[in-house]
C-alpha positions as CSV (number, residue, x, y, z in Angstrom):
1,M,77.2,270.0,57.3
2,N,79.6,271.1,54.6
3,R,78.4,274.3,52.8
4,N,79.8,275.2,49.5
5,R,79.6,279.1,49.2
6,R,79.6,280.5,45.7
7,H,81.2,283.8,45.0
8,H,78.7,286.2,43.0
9,P,80.5,288.9,41.1
10,D,79.3,292.3,41.6
11,L,78.1,293.4,38.2
12,A,76.7,296.7,39.1
13,H,78.5,299.7,37.7
14,H,77.0,302.0,40.4
15,H,76.2,301.4,43.9
16,P,73.1,303.6,45.0
17,V,71.8,303.8,48.4
18,V,68.1,304.0,49.4
19,H,67.1,306.3,52.3
20,K,64.3,308.4,53.6
21,V,64.5,312.2,53.3
22,R,61.8,314.2,55.0
23,G,59.4,311.3,55.0
24,K,60.0,310.4,51.5
25,W,62.0,307.5,49.8
26,V,64.9,308.6,47.6
27,W,68.1,307.0,46.3
28,S,71.4,308.6,45.7
29,C,74.7,307.4,44.2
30,D,78.4,308.3,44.6
31,C,78.4,309.2,40.9
32,G,76.4,312.2,41.7
33,S,73.1,310.8,40.3
34,A,69.8,310.6,42.6
35,S,66.2,310.1,42.4
36,C,64.0,313.0,41.7
37,R,63.4,314.9,44.7
38,T,61.2,317.8,43.2
39,D,58.4,315.5,41.9
40,V,55.2,315.9,43.9
41,T,54.3,312.3,43.5
42,Q,55.7,310.1,46.4
43,L,56.9,306.9,45.4
44,D,56.8,303.9,47.8
45,W,60.0,302.0,49.0
46,H,59.7,299.4,46.3
47,Q,59.5,301.8,43.4
48,V,62.7,303.5,44.6
49,V,64.5,300.2,45.0
50,V,63.7,299.4,41.3
51,E,64.8,302.8,40.2
52,A,68.1,302.3,42.1
53,L,68.7,299.0,40.6
54,R,68.0,300.2,37.2
55,H,70.7,303.0,37.9
56,A,73.1,300.3,39.2
57,T,73.2,298.4,35.9
58,T,73.8,301.6,33.7
59,I,77.1,302.0,32.1
60,A,78.6,305.3,32.7
61,A,80.1,307.0,29.6
């Protein structure tokens, strides 16, 4: 079977990483941004991933 692989360009301006800290899902980025860690409401994994993806598409000034 012949498979054609397409290269999908990386259009993200940032590359945040989602991880768990003290039982809480958070994201952080090399640019210094991160999800809010002082909020008392705990977000689930899906919500944190959506926030990280939104950050990835922002253009830094």
